[in-house]
C-alpha positions in Angstrom: 8.3 -0.3 -21.6 11.3 1.9 -21.3 14.1 0.7 -19.0 16.7 3.1 -17.5 19.7 2.7 -15.1 18.3 5.9 -13.1 15.7 8.5 -13.3 18.4 11.0 -14.2 19.3 8.7 -17.3 15.5 8.7 -18.2 15.5 12.5 -18.3 18.9 13.2 -20.0 18.5 10.3 -22.4 14.7 10.3 -23.3 14.5 9.7 -27.1 17.8 11.2 -27.4 16.5 14.6 -26.4 18.2 16.7 -23.9 14.7 18.5 -23.0 13.3 15.1 -21.3 9.9 13.6 -21.4 6.9 15.8 -21.9 4.6 13.7 -19.7 5.1 12.6 -16.1 6.6 9.3 -15.6 5.7 6.4 -13.5 9.2 4.8 -12.6 8.9 1.0 -11.7 11.5 -0.9 -9.7 10.1 -4.3 -9.5 13.3 -5.7 -8.0 12.4 -3.5 -4.8 9.0 -5.1 -4.4 10.7 -8.5 -4.8 13.1 -7.6 -2.0 10.5 -6.3 0.4 8.1 -9.3 -0.5 10.8 -11.8 0.3 11.4 -10.1 3.6 7.8 -10.5 4.6 7.6 -14.1 3.5 10.7 -15.0 5.5 10.0 -13.0 8.6 6.1 -13.0 9.0 5.1 -16.2 10.9 2.2 -17.0 8.8 0.6 -16.2 5.4 1.4 -12.9 3.6 -1.5 -11.4 1.5 -0.4 -8.8 -0.8 -3.0 -5.8 -0.8 -3.5 -5.4 -4.5 -5.1 -2.1 -4.2 -1.9 -0.5 -3.3 -0.4 -1.1 -6.8 -1.9 -3.3 -9.1 0.6 -3.0 -11.9 1.3 -6.2 -13.5 5.1 -5.8 -12.9 4.4 -5.3 -9.2 2.0 -8.5 -9.1 4.7 -10.6 -10.7 7.4 -9.1 -8.5 5.9 -10.2 -5.3 4.9 -13.6 -6.8 8.3 -14.1 -7.7 9.4 -13.6 -3.9 6.9 -16.3 -2.9 3.8 -14.5 -2.2 1.0 -16.9 -3.1 -2.0 -15.1 -1.4 -3.6 -11.9 -2.5 -5.9 -9.6 -0.8 -8.5 -8.5 -3.4 -11.4 -5.8 -3.2 -13.1 -6.1 -6.6 -13.8 -8.4 -9.6 -11.3 -6.5 -11.6 -8.6 -7.2 -9.0 -9.7 -10.8 -8.9 -9.4 -11.0 -12.7 -6.0 -9.5 -12.7 -4.4 -11.7 -10.2 -6.3 -14.8 -11.6 -4.7 -14.2 -15.1 -1.2 -13.7 -14.0 -1.1 -16.1 -10.8 -3.5 -18.9 -11.5 -2.3 -20.9 -8.5 -2.8 -17.9 -6.0 -5.4 -18.0 -3.2 -7.5 -15.0 -3.4 -9.0 -13.6 -0.3 -12.2 -11.0 -1.0 -11.5 -8.6 1.9 -13.8 -5.9 1.1 -16.5 -5.9 3.7 -19.1 -4.6 1.5 -19.9 -6.2 -2.0 -22.1 -6.1 -4.7 -24.2 -9.5 -5.0 -23.1 -10.0 -8.6 -19.5 -9.6 -7.5 -20.0 -12.5 -4.9 -21.6 -14.8 -7.4 -18.8 -14.1 -9.8 -16.0 -14.5 -7.2 -17.4 -17.7 -5.9 -18.6 -19.4 -9.0 -16.6 -18.1 -11.7 -13.0 -17.7 -9.8 -13.3 -20.2 -7.0 -12.9 -17.7 -4.2 -13.8 -19.1 -0.9 -12.5 -16.4 1.5 -14.7 -13.5 2.1 -14.8 -10.7 4.7 -17.9 -9.4 6.2 -18.5 -6.9 9.1 -22.4 -7.0 9.4 -25.1 -9.4 9.7 -26.6 -8.0 6.5 -23.4 -8.7 4.6 -23.1 -12.3 6.1 -26.7 -13.0 4.9 -26.0 -11.6 1.3 -22.9 -13.9 1.3 -24.7 -16.9 2.2 -27.7 -16.3 -0.2 -25.3 -15.5 -3.2 -23.3 -18.7 -2.7 -26.5 -20.8 -2.3 -25.7 -21.6 1.2 -22.1 -22.9 0.5 -20.6 -25.1 3.2 -17.0 -24.3 2.3 -16.9 -20.6 3.0 -14.0 -19.2 5.1 -15.3 -16.1 6.6 -13.5 -13.3 8.0 -15.3 -11.0 10.3 -13.6 -7.5 10.3 -13.7 -5.9 13.8 -13.3 -2.2 14.6 -10.0 -1.2 16.4 -8.2 2.0 17.2 -6.0 3.6 14.5 -4.6 6.3 16.7 -1.0 5.4 15.9 -1.4 5.6 12.1 -0.8 8.5 9.6 -4.0 7.6 7.9 -6.8 6.5 10.0 -9.2 3.7 8.7 -11.4 3.4 11.8 -14.5 5.2 10.3 -15.9 3.1 7.8 -15.6 -0.7 8.4 -15.5 -3.0 11.4 -18.0 -4.4 13.7 -17.9 -3.3 17.2 -19.5 -4.1 20.7 -22.7 -6.3 20.7 -23.0 -6.3 16.9 -19.5 -7.8 16.7 -20.4 -10.7 18.9 -23.7 -11.4 17.1 -21.9 -11.5 13.6 -19.2 -13.7 15.0 -21.8 -16.3 16.2 -23.8 -15.9 13.0 -20.6 -16.6 10.8 -19.4 -19.4 13.1 -22.6 -21.3 12.4 -22.1 -21.3 8.7 -18.4 -21.0 8.1 -16.0 -23.9 7.4 -13.4 -21.7 8.9 -14.0 -18.6 10.8 -11.5 -15.7 11.0 -11.2 -12.3 12.6 -9.4 -9.3 10.9 -8.8 -5.7 11.7 -6.7 -2.6 10.3 -5.0 -0.5 12.6 -4.5 2.2 9.9 -2.1 2.9 7.1 1.5 4.0 7.8 1.3 2.8 11.4 4.2 4.2 13.2 4.0 2.2 16.6 4.5 -1.5 16.6 2.3 -1.8 19.7 -0.7 -0.7 17.7 -1.1 -4.4 16.8 -0.7 -5.5 20.4 -3.4 -3.4 21.6 -5.8 -4.4 18.7 -5.3 -8.0 19.3 -6.1 -7.5 22.8 -9.3 -5.7 21.9 -10.1 -8.4 19.4 -9.5 -11.1 22.0 -12.1 -9.6 24.3 -14.7 -9.8 21.5 -13.8 -13.6 20.8 -14.2 -14.2 24.6 -17.6 -12.5 24.8 -18.8 -14.3 21.5 -17.4 -17.7 22.9 -16.7 -19.0 19.3 -13.8 -20.9 18.2 -11.7 -19.1 15.7 -9.3 -20.5 13.0 -7.7 -17.5 11.4 -6.4 -14.2 12.8 -5.7 -11.6 10.0 -3.8 -8.8 11.3 -4.3 -6.6 8.3 -2.0 -4.2 6.8 -0.6 -0.7 8.0 3.0 -1.7 7.9 4.9 1.5 7.3 7.6 2.9 4.8 10.4 5.4 5.7 9.4 8.9 4.5 11.4 12.1 5.3 10.1 13.1 8.8 8.1 10.0 9.2 10.7 7.1 10.1 9.3 4.2 11.8 10.9 1.6 13.9 12.5 -1.5 12.2 9.9 -3.7 10.7 11.1 -6.7 12.8 9.8 -4.9 16.0 6.3 -5.0 14.4 6.7 -8.8 13.6 7.9 -9.4 17.2 4.9 -7.6 18.7 2.5 -9.6 16.5 4.0 -12.9 17.3 3.8 -12.2 21.0 0.4 -11.0 21.1 -0.9 -13.8 18.8 0.4 -16.4 21.5 -2.0 -14.7 24.0 -5.2 -14.8 21.8 -8.2 -17.2 22.6 -7.9 -19.0 19.4 -7.5 -22.5 18.3 -3.9 -23.9 18.9 -3.4 -24.3 15.1 -5.0 -21.1 14.1 -3.6 -19.4 11.1 -2.0 -16.1 11.1 -2.3 -13.7 8.2 -1.1 -10.3 7.3 -2.1 -7.8 4.3 0.9 -5.6 3.7 0.3 -3.1 0.7 2.5 0.0 1.2 5.2 -2.0 2.8 5.6 -4.2 -0.3 5.3 -1.7 -3.1 6.1 1.9 -1.8 9.8 1.4 -2.5 9.0 -0.2 -6.0 7.9 3.2 -7.6 9.0 6.8 -8.0 7.4 9.7 -10.0 9.3 12.2 -12.3 7.6 15.4 -12.9 8.5 18.8 -14.7 8.4 22.3 -13.5 6.3 24.3 -15.7 6.4 27.5 -13.9 8.0 29.0 -10.9 6.3 32.0 -8.8 8.6 32.8 -6.0 8.6 30.0 -3.6 5.9 28.1 -5.5 6.6 25.4 -8.3 3.7 24.5 -10.7 4.2 20.9 -12.0 2.8 18.7 -14.6 1.3 16.4 -12.0 -0.3 16.7 -8.7 -3.1 16.0 -6.4 -5.3 14.4 -9.0 -2.5 12.3 -10.2 0.3 10.2 -8.5 0.9 12.8 -5.8 -2.5 12.3 -4.1 -0.8 11.4 -0.9 1.2 14.4 -0.8 -1.9 16.7 -1.2 -4.6 14.8 0.8 -2.7 12.8 3.3 0.3 15.2 4.2 3.0 12.8 3.2 6.3 14.6 2.4 7.9 12.2 -0.3 11.6 12.4 -0.7 12.6 14.4 -3.6 15.6 15.1 -5.9 16.3 17.6 -8.7 17.4 15.7 -11.9 20.5 17.5 -13.1 23.5 16.4 -14.8 26.4 16.0 -12.7 29.0 18.9 -12.8 26.5 21.7 -12.2 27.3 23.8 -9.2 25.3 22.9 -6.1 22.9 25.4 -4.6 21.5 26.0 -1.2 18.3 24.3 -0.5 15.0 26.2 -0.3 11.4 25.2 0.9 8.8 25.1 -1.8 5.1 24.8 -2.1 3.9 22.8 -5.2 0.9 23.0 -7.2 -0.3 20.5 -9.7 -1.4 21.0 -13.5 -5.3 21.2 -13.0 -7.4 24.4 -12.7 -8.5 23.3 -9.2 -7.1 25.1 -6.3 -7.0 22.1 -4.1 -4.4 20.7 -6.4 -1.7 21.6 -3.9 1.1 19.9 -2.1 2.2 22.0 0.9 5.2 20.0 1.8 7.4 21.9 2.5 9.6 20.1 -0.2 13.3 21.3 -0.1 15.0 21.8 -3.4 17.9 23.8 -4.8 17.1 27.4 -4.6 17.5 27.9 -8.3 15.1 25.3 -9.4 13.2 26.7 -12.6 11.0 26.0 -15.4 11.9 23.0 -17.4 13.8 21.2 -14.5 12.6 17.7 -13.4 12.0 16.4 -10.1 11.7 12.8 -8.8 9.5 12.0 -6.0 10.5 8.7 -4.2 8.4 6.1 -2.6 5.4 6.7 -4.7 5.0 3.0 -5.6 2.1 2.6 -3.1 -1.2 4.3 -4.1 0.7 6.7 -6.7 -0.3 5.4 -10.0 -3.2 3.6 -8.6 -5.0 6.8 -7.4 -4.4 8.9 -10.6 -7.2 10.4 -12.5 -7.8 12.1 -15.8 -9.3 15.1 -14.3 -9.1 18.4 -16.6 -7.6 16.3 -19.4 -4.4 15.4 -17.5 -3.4 12.0 -16.4 -1.5 10.7 -19.4 1.9 9.0 -18.3 5.1 7.4 -19.6 6.0 4.2 -17.7 9.7 3.1 -17.3 11.5 0.5 -15.5 14.3 1.9 -13.3 17.2 -0.2 -12.3 18.7 1.5 -9.4 18.0 1.4 -5.7 14.9 3.4 -4.2 15.7 6.6 -2.5 15.2 5.0 1.0 14.4 1.5 2.3 13.1 -0.4 5.3 15.1 -3.6 4.0 18.7 -4.3 4.7 18.8 -6.5 1.8 17.4 -10.0 1.1 19.3 -11.6 4.0 19.5 -8.9 6.6 17.1 -8.2 9.4 14.6 -5.3 8.8 16.1 -1.9 9.4 16.4 1.5 7.5 19.8 1.1 5.9 19.7 4.2 3.9 17.5 7.4 4.2 19.1 10.0 2.0 18.6 13.7 2.7 15.1 14.9 1.6 16.9 16.5 -1.4 19.8 15.3 -3.6 21.0 17.5 -6.5 22.6 15.2 -9.0 
């Protein structure tokens, strides 16, 4: 894999050619993932499970492992295979609430997975059947909570509620070696108190079920600092969770888990694209909604951007642009607005920051596009939620939405 001091160095020095790379580039900053994971390991008062789906790249798996993460939230057999191969001593939690029977069997018998999530009686019975009535299961019942405070809501697909939640908890308690509860407040959650509200809601269900609970998994949703979407310091989230956990009706020695994905890997990636054409205030790029910029198109995120030009060129006023990706589909559009120098033109390169979460993981090959270069970049991310490996969580550098180099 290529290695460069910065994205600018990649563009200017690619293969000795001043024209830069012909394909879009996934830029990896594993050191940023290590810093983020280290912060969570040191500050979260429980076990930290990396949500592999956010970025399953081996370099990112290795980076969070290097920081001390030994637990992984996996959602499929391929993710189980990946983490098992790279981190054989890791604990894997199969947290997808709906699994194929064959996947349950492989996870339990071939890989030794003992932690499984369910959110229905039907899934619980499937789990019991496919593990031959195992008595060493750690069953995590996912409960429905509000995701009103999140940028991307996750309340519509999974999570037991009301009388069904009470029934599943009781049924799971009868067969589980350890019983847990989990929930998800939504991705890119902007309000720390969302966890307190969710944990109070979960507590009501536990009381109604009258069961003992060994594990509380507060899920993911921990945010990243995007332009126009700057959350409070991460330490505020931890303090809310700690205080709410103390009030929950669970065993005194109950374990506390979290499943950060975006928060561990967003800063560990950026994306370099080339402008193929300009039409007025619209730029056509060689990657887009079907590639690493999925969130910009479908979730409304405005990534920080910078135009990659050699130093010494005159600075230009900034202008708002709408962006199109390379496919022939008209929904391949990123409305933004993205502010770039007014003279941006065909052949220019743009770097999108904070694409380490879900960027490369969501890219497709639709319309024949989807080939990428990968490169390790050694500089700092465009913005960070972490004050360094030894400092409290705070946003220490949020650059302007555009920086002309």
